[in-house]
N, C-alpha and C positions, 0 to 999 in steps of 0.2 A: 627479818626472818632468821638472821644469823644466830641470834641469841638462843632461840629455842631449838635450833637444829644442830648445834655444834656436836652433840653427842649421838646424833642419828647417823645411820649409814645408808648408802645407796644400794639398792638391790634392783637390778633391771629384771623385769618379768620376761624370762627367756621365751616362753611360749608366745606371748604377745608380740615380742620383738620379731621372732621368726615369721610370724604370720603377716605382720604389717610392714616390716622394714626389710624388704628383700634385697635392696640394692645398696643405698648409701650408708645405712646405719647397721648393716647386717653383722658387722664384726664387733659390735659393742658387747662387752661381757659384764657380768655383775661386778660392781665396785664396792669394796669394803672400806676404803679409807676416806672417801669424800664426806664432808660434814654438812651436806646440804639437805638431804631428804631421807624419808623412810621408805620401806618397801610398800608398794601398792598391795602386795599380797595380804599384808596384815589387815587392810581394810576390806579386801575381798572376802577374807575368811571370817571376819567379825560379824556378829548378828547386827541387823539394822538398828536395833535399839542402842547398841554400843556406839555405832557411828554417830548418832545424834546426841549422845550424852554430853560431849564437850559443850555444844551450843546450849543445851538445856541448863547446864550448871552455870554457864556464864549469864544466861538470861535471868535465872533466879537470883544470882548474886547481884547483878547490876540493878535489877528492879528494886531489890531491897535497899541498896545504897541510894538510888535516886529518890526513893520515897523520903529518906531522912533529909536529903539536901533540898529537894524541891517538893515539900509536903503538899503544896497547893496544886501540884500537877500530878495526877495519878494515871497509871497505865489504863488504857481503855479496852474493854472486851467488845469486839465488833458485834457480837451477838446480843449485847446488852444495850438496847436503844436508850433506856433511861440513863444509864451510866454515861453514854456518849453525849446525850443532851446536857447532862450536868457538867461534863468535862468542858464542853464548848463554852460554857458560861464563865470559865475561869478567865482572868484578865492577864494579858501580856504586860509585865512590868515595864517593858521598853516603850510600848506604844499606848498603853492604857486602854487598849481595845481587847475584846474577847479573842481568844485564840481561834483560829480557823480549824475546820475538820481535818484539813490536809496536815496541819501541824501535828495532830495526834497520830495520824498514820505514819508520818516520818519518825515521830518519837519512838514508836514501837520498834522500828528498825534500829534506831540509835542505841536503844537499851541493850541490844545484842552485842554491841562493840566491846571488846575486852577492856578498853581504857575506862569505860564507865565505872568499873569496879575500883578504880584507883583515883577517882576525882576527889574523894574525901581526903585521901592521903596527900594528893598534890596540894590541896588547899591548906591543910594543917602544916605541912612541911614548909610551905611558902610563908606562912605566918611567922615561923620561927627562924627562917633563913632569908637572906637577901638574894641568894643565887641558888637555884636548884638545876640539876641535870636530869632529863628524862630520856631514857633509852627505850624507844618504842618500835617494835617490829612493824614492818610494812603491813598495813591492813588493821592495825590496832585501833585506829580512829583518833590518834593523838592530834593530828593536824586540824581536824574540824571540831573536836569536842573540848579540848583544853582551852583554846582561846575564848570560846563562848561561855564556858564555865567561869573563867576569870572575869569576863565582862559582866555576867549576872551577879557575881560576888561583889564587884565594884559598885553595883547599884545601892548597896547598903551604906555607902559613904557619900557625903555631899559633894565630893570632888567633881570637877568638870573635866578631869583628865581622861585620856583614852587608853585603851589597850592596843598595843602595836604587835603585829605578828608578821615577821619578815619571811619572804620566800626568795630563793635564788633566781627564779624565772618569772617573767611577766605572765605567761600563760597560767602558771599555778596560782599566782596572786589573784588573778581575775576569776578563775573557775572556782577556787576555794571560797572566795568572798561570796560568789553567787550561791553556792551550796549552803554556806553557813547562814546567809540571809533567809533562805528558804526554811532551814531548820529552826531558826529563831522567829519565824513568822513575821519578818519585817521586809520593807522594800529596800532593794539594793541601792546604795547611795545615801540612805538615810541613817538609821542606827548602825548598820554594817556597810562598809564601803571598801574601796581599794584605791591605791595610788601607785601608778607606774610612770615611767618616763613619758612625758608629754600627755598624760591623761590622769585626771584626778576625779574619781567618782565618790566624793564624800560631801558632807554638809556639816552645819554647826550642830546637828543632832548626833553625829557619829560617835559611837562609844567603842566600836571595834574596827580597827583599820588594818587591812592586809596590804602590804606594800613590799616592793623589792628591797633587798638589802642596800642597793645603791641609792634608793630614794630616802631611806632612813639616814644615810650619810649626808644627803643634801639637806634634810631637815636639821641635822646637827650643826651645819654651817650657819643657819639662821638662829638656832636655839641650842647653844653649846652644851647645856645640861639636859636637853630633851625634856624640858619641864612640862610639856603637853601630855606626857605619858606617865602613868602610874606603874604599868607592867610592860616589859618588852619581852616578846617571845621570839627567839632566834630559831626558826625551824629549819630542818634539813642541814643542820650545822656540819654534818659529816661530809658534805660536798665541798667544804672549804673553798668557797669562791673568794675572789679577791676582796670584795666588799665585806663579806662576812668576817674574814680574818681581821680587817681594819676595825670593824665594829667590836670584835673581841677586845682589842687593845684599847679602843676608845672608851668602851663601857667600863673596863677595868679602872680607868682613870676617873670616870664620872661617879661610879658607885660610892666611893668614900665621901664625895661632896653632896650626894643626895641619898641620905639614909632611908628615905621613903620610897625610893625606886626599887622595884623587884625585877629580877632577870630570870627568865626560864629558857634553858638551852635544850633543844630537842634534837635527837640524833637517831638514825635508824640502824646504826652499826655499833660494834663493840669498841669503837674508838672513843667511847664516852669517857673512859678513865682519863684520857688526855685533857678533856675539858674540865673534869673534876679537879685535877691537880693544878691546872692553869688558874682556876678560880678558888684556890686555897681550900681544897678538899670539900667542895660543895657536895651536899648529899645527892645520891643517885637513886632514882626510882626506875625500876625496870618493868616495862609493860609488855606482856607476851602478845604475839600476833595470833590471829585466828587462821592458821594455815593447815593445809592438808599435804600429804606426801607428794613429792614430785620426782618422776623418773628423769634421769639425766642421760642424754645420748650425745656422744661425740662422733665426729666423722673419722673414718679410718685413715684418711689422707688429707692434707691441707687443700683448701679450695682455691683455685686460681682467681676466680671472680666471685667475690662474696655476695654481690648484689644479685647476679644471675642465680647463684646457688640458693639464696634466700627466696627468690621468686619460685624456683622449682620446688623447694621444700614446702612453701605455703600451699601450693596447689596439691602437692602430694598428701599433705595433712588433710586438706579439704576433701580429697577423693577417698582416702583410706581410713581416716580416723572417725571415731564416734563424734556425736554432736558436741559442740563447745566452741567458744570463740578463740581467735588467734591474735596474739600480739607479736609483731615483728619489729625488731629494732634496726634502724638504719641511721646514717650519720648526718644527713641534711636534707634540705628541701628538694634539691635536684634528684637525688637518689630516691627519695620518698615518692615524688611525683611520677618518676619512671616506673617504679614498682607498682604504684597504684593503677596506672594505665594498663600495664601488661597483665597484672593479675586479674583485674576486672574483665578485660577483653577475653582472656582465656577461660575464665570461670563462666562467662556468659555463653560460651560456645559448647559447654558440656551438655550431655544428655539430661534433659530435665526430669526424665522418669527415674534416673538413677542417682542424681545428685541435686541437693537443694540449692537455692540461690545464695550467692555470696555478696555481701555489701562491704566495700573497701573504704575505709576512712583514714585520710592522712592526718598527722598531728606534728606540727612544728611551730616555733615561736612566732613567726610572722603571719601565720594563718589567722584570718579574722575570727573574733570570738564566737560568732554564730556557727561557723564551720567547726570550730574546736569542740563545741558542745555536741556535735553529731556522734562523737566517739561513745557517748553514753546511751545511744539509741538501742532499742531492742533489736535482736537479729531479725532478718526479713522472714516473712511468712512463707510457707511452701508455695511453689509455683502453681501446683495443681492441688485440689482438695485431696487430702490423704497422702500427698506426696512427701518426699524427703524434706526434713526441716532445713531451714536456712541457717547461716551463721555469718557473723561479721568478723572482719579482720582489721585491726588497727595497726597502721604502719607509722612508727613514731621515732623521734630522736630519743636521747636518754632522759628526756623529761618524764617519761612513763616509768622510769626505774623506781623512783620513790615519791616524786612530787604529786602524782595523780594516781588514784586507784580506780581501775575499770572492772566492775563486777562482770562475771561470766567468762573471764579469760581462763581457758583450760590448757592451751598450747602456747608456748613461747618459742620464738625462733631468734637465736642470738648469734649474729655473725662475728661478734667479738671486737667491734670497732666503734669509736665515737670521734667526734671532732674536738680537738683540744688546742688551746692557745700554746704556742711555743715562741719564746722570745730569745733572740741572740743579741746581747748588748754590744758585742764588738762591731756588728754591722748594722745595729739599730733596726733589726728586722723582726717584726712580730707577725707570725703566720698562724692561720687556723688549719691545722693538719689533721688528716685522718690517722688516728693512732690506736693501738690496742688498748682495750679497757683493762681495769684491774680485776683481780680475783674477787674483791669485795663487790664490784659492780656486777660481775658475772653471777654471783650468788643472789644479789638483789633482783636481777632480771629473772632468774629461775624461780624465785619466790612468787613472782606475779602469777605463775600458773597454778598455784595452790591456794588461791583465795577462797573459792567456794566449793571445791571438790578436788580429789586427786587429779594431778595434771602431768604434763610432759614438757620438758625443755630440750630443744634440739640445738646443740651448740655446733656451729659450722666451723669448728677447729678441733684439733686432736686433743686427747687427754694429756699427752706429753706437753703440748704447747700451753695448756692451762696451768700445769704444775711448774713448768720451767721458764716460760716466756712472759707470763703476766705478772706484773708487780702485785704485791699483796694488797696495798691500798692505793687509791688514786693520789697522784702527786698534787699537793696543794697548789692552787692557781697562783698564789703569791710568789712561788718559786719559779714560775715559767711565764711571767707576764711583764709587759712594759709598765713602768711605775710612775710616769710623769703625772698622770691624773691623780693617783693616790697621794703623791708627795704634795701636789698643789692643794688637795683637800686637807691634808694634815697641817700644812702651813696656815691655811685659812682658819683651822680650828685652834691655832695657837701652839701647835706642837712643833717646836723648832729643832729639838734634839732628836733627830731621826735615828741616830746610832743607838741611843738608849731607849727608844720607844719599845714597849713590851710586845713585840710581835710574837705570836705563838710559834711560828717558824720564820725566823728572820730571812729576808731576801738577801741575795748575794750583794756584797758591797759594790761590785762593779755595776749592777743593775741600778742601785740607788744613785751612784755617781753619775751615770748616764742620764737619769731622770733629772737630777739637779742641773746638770749641764744643759739639757734641752730647755728647761724652764728659764735658765739664765739667757740663753740665746733668744728665746721668745720675748724676753723682757718682763717675765712674770716674777723673777727673782733678781735682786741686785747682786753685785759682786760679793757681798757679805752673806748672801743666802737669805736675805730678808725679803718678805713679800712686798712688791711694789703696788702702786695704785692700779696699774694695769693688771697685775696678778690677782688682786682682790676682785676686780670685775670679771676676769676670766673664770675664777673659782665659782662664781655665782651662776654661771651658765651651765646647764645640764648636758654639756657636750665635751668631747675630748679637747685638751689644751690647744692643739694646733687649729682646730676649727673655731674655738673660742677666740683666739687671737685674731683670726681672719674676720670674725664677726665684729669684734670691738674696733678693728682698724677700718672697717668698711665705711664708717661715717667720714673719715678723712678723705676717702676717695669718692665720696658723694653717691655711693650706690648701696646703702645698707639693706634696702628691701630685696635687691637682686641677690646679694650675698646670703641673706637669710633664706631665700628660696633655694639656692644651691645647697646650702647646708642641710635644709629639710629634705631635699631630694636624695642627698647622700646618706640620710639617716633612716631611710625606709627600704623595703625590699626592691630589687631591680624593677624599675618601671617599664622597661622595654621587654616585651614578650617575643620569644623567638622559638616557635614550635619546630621540632625536628622535621616534621613532615611538610613544613611550609616556610623554610628559611629564606627563600628568595623573596617572597612577598613581604615577609617581616623586615628584611633588610631594606627593601625599597621604601617601606613605610617609615622606617627610622631615618632614611636619607632625607625625607621631607623636613625633618627637624634639625638636621645636621648643620653645625656651624663650622666654618672653615678653620677656626682656631681651636677646635677640640671638643672634648666630651662634656666639660663642665657647662659650657655655653649651650650645648645641645640639650642638656637636662633642663636648663633655664627655658629654652625655646619650647620644649615639650610641655612644661608646666603652664606657660603663658597661653599656649594653644588650648590646653585643657580648660583653663579659666575662660578663654574667649568663647569656647563652645559650651559654656555653662555647666561644666563638670558632667557632661552627658556620658552615660555608661556605654550606649550604643556607638557613639563616636569613638570612644576608647577602643572598643572591640574591633571596629573597622580599621583602626590605625595601629593595631598590635601594641596597645598600651595597657598596663595593669591598672584598672580603675581603682581597685582597693589601695594600691600603693600611692596613687596620686591624691586620693582623699586623705590618706594618712599624712602625706607630705603637706597638704594644705593645713591640717590640724597642727602639725609640728611647726610649720612656718608661723602660724598665729601665736603659738605659745612662745616661740623665740622672740618675736616682736614684742610681746607683753613683757618678757624678761628684760629686753633691752630698754623698754620704757621705764621699767622699775629701776634700772641702773642709770637712768637719765642719759642713755645713748641715743644718737640720732636714729630714727626709723624711716624717715621720708627721704627718698632719693631726689637729688636736685639736678642731676644730669638728664637731659632728654635723650630719648632713643636715637634721635638724629645727630646727636653730638658726635664728632669724631673721637672724643675721649671716652664714650660710653663703654664700649666693649674692652678698650684698653685698660680703663680703670678697674673694671671687674677683674680682669686678669692680674692687675697689680695687687688688688686686695687678696686674691688667692695666694700670690707670692708672699704676702705679709705673714701668712700662717704656715705655708708649706715650702718655704725656701730650703728646708733641709731634705725635702723629697723631690730632688731634681736629677735628671739624667742628661748627659752631654753626648752628642753623636761623635764617635771617634772617626776622624776624617779618612783614614786609610781603610780600616776594617769595615766601615759603614755600619757599625753596631753601637749600641748605647752602653754607657757605663755610668753608674750612679756617682755623684760627686762625693768626694772624701772617702767613702767606703769602697769605691772602685769595684762594685759588683756588675758583672756582665748581665744585661737585661735586654728584653725585646718588648716592643709595644704589644699590648694584648690584642688579639684578633678582633675584639669587639669595638675597638676605637674607630671614630669617624675620621681621624686624620688620614688623608690619602697621600701624604708625603712624609718625609722624615725631617722635622724641624731640628735645628742645631741644638736648641735647649727645650726640654719638655719638663713640665711639672706633673707629678703623678699623685694620685690619692691612695693607692693601695699597691703593695708588693705581693704578687701571687706566686706561690711556689707550687708548680705542678711538674710536668715532664721537663720544663725549663723555667727560668726566671722571667716572669712577665711583670710589667708595670701596667696598672689598670686605671681607667678614668684619667686621661691625659689631656694636657692643654699646652699649646705653643706659648712660650714666653721669650723675653729678650734677656740676654745675659746682663745688660746694664741694670735691669731692675733688681737683680740679685745683689749686685754690689751696692746699689743705692739703699735697698731695704735692709740688708743684713751685712753691713761691712765688717762687723765683728766675727761673723761666721765665715765670711769669704776673705778673711785676712790671709794674705799670701804666705806670711811667715809660718802659719800653722797648717798650710795646705800640702798634701802629699804630692810629690813630683809626678809628672805625667802630662798628657796632652790637654787635660782639662785645666791644669794649672797654667800651661803655656797660653791657652786661649784667654784665661782670666788676666794674665799679665798684659796681653795685647789689649784687652778691654780697658784695663786701668790706664795704659798709655794713651789710648784713643780718647778716653774721657778727660784725662788731664789736658790733652792738647785742645779739646773742644772748649774746656773752661778757660784756657789761656787765650784762645781766639776770641771768645765771647767777651772776656775782660778788656781786650784791646779795642774791640768794636765799641764797647760802652764807655771807654775812657774819654774820647772827645766829647761825647754827649754830656758826661758828668762835668767836664771842665767848662763847657759852654753854659751849663746850668749855674 
């Protein structure tokens, strides 16, 4: 939206404002300097024919263009039965079958998309250049139309290569692939498919593959020149995810080696010039969006609780505003589920003669695909014949900013926050924190309200905050993330000189050094910084390095299947359900799976109980377990075991459940990967302190540990009102020294009570070895 609205100005309709916004937004005045939107008045004063003229001109232009490119497929007039019959007889070049009637209905909608007027230009520019940059406003249709256009163009060549289109999020990759498959009249998973972590819905027929940027990096480790692809489309490049930034640098190295490879970079913001200059002045194609003016409202004062404010505003819009759907942005699953419940309950209690029904749909990454698709549902019908029309409200994370387009949205509610990764290399702490969004994100959110008609955006923060507190652009993820996984990937790709690797925005040297140090401690890199055999195995597993080390080491401890199960359970949404109105029953249910040694083994118990009860959904419900999470964990586990077999790692456990070593060895395998994430109980204060980094922490309230072990291993550092360590397991100090003597070398250990305890451990272990040697000496002499 930004490109087409930079010269526009905001004018708030004062009459409408006074009429509808009596309380929270009553102090909003017309804004002259904002570059987001036009005045709604212009549209109200224009004749209806003028309102429709932009769509008409686009339709005429796109129809003309599409005729020249796809001459065998002609737009169909619904009133012309003969034409429709003739059109249906056309053959789909992908399937060699006649197009369905549904295909032509969808095609008529596609032809209205602004990007269709630019497909010829995209094709001709790509023929002359190896790299092109496309700046397309939200709603222009670039994400769905350009990849399929390129796939159809590729049919004219005998190559068996595919078109790849990356997305920063799994939800987007899945939903876009489904939509494009419908538009191309093919079955999802055949000619059009998607690949996300732990799920591959493609076949040997696939010509167009949508995948997360992280999965394309995984493919590069197996196929360093990406020879399976003829064109790579990096979509949503403006989001600057960690994987996308690495792909920029990697592809910049691959392109000179593969002159036949084409690269298309698509962005929704004016940051496109940066991509152009990075790829040696690649040509830029600007595609306008199909947007209407949006009125912007700010709150006169900051909101104390943005979630409660968002809920109030959503209900106020439903009660006071004209028909039209609502899009509300929140930061994560917990907030979204809370808002969904409260808004639905309060909307259901409204007078049905005055207010239409409200359907509330959540949207976040871990939501099952079938539920994600509900956001595209039509608004509910009136409760009574002739009664007020219904509306839907979608409550989403920032995935709905640019990755997905939901038609019918007229009102956007923007609290101004999202969850962002923040990494502190000094204390090795990466946290997912609720942080203010950027001005660019705020403008993208507002633009969602102007897709189909003039809309309104309610920003739950002040105008002063927008101008002075929000950064202009979102900080690239590579500058605020832990880098060990990236470094391991680059090393596997043969890129050893990280200092001179062409990062678009180089990460801080300290962050890179910490990553190299961690990989060395894990044994993935030797002292010269070279990849070891263990490191190569770890790099081929689609999980973070510490978990990968744990998985590779599990065979040595004879429990690979159990460790794969724990890794799978840690890779899916929280399996234990704890409703706020039923916490006591939920806690009692969880206690049935609790293991005395901690949370990792509790997860293992829950999974095995789930399998014992044949994956029954009713049993899960009765035991406060998330059935979807457990099904997902089962799928992840199977894929991890397949990956282990491919790497010729053991996958069958040889220790029996009755063995006294069974649970001990599982915990030792955990230590093999997470020996750097350990806390020691300070004897006097009776509080925990992380080893080496000396951070004061507390066990998370969700832990099943009912005492305070001297040493605990933790999976996650959670920063809220205080520092918590989450998913904890009781371990023995001796295991740390045995497993990672280089990390627990006392010469490099900070002074303190943790070091004092380690010195005691070393002395005790030395004494034990000495005694054992004396006992064994007579036996050796006798032999």
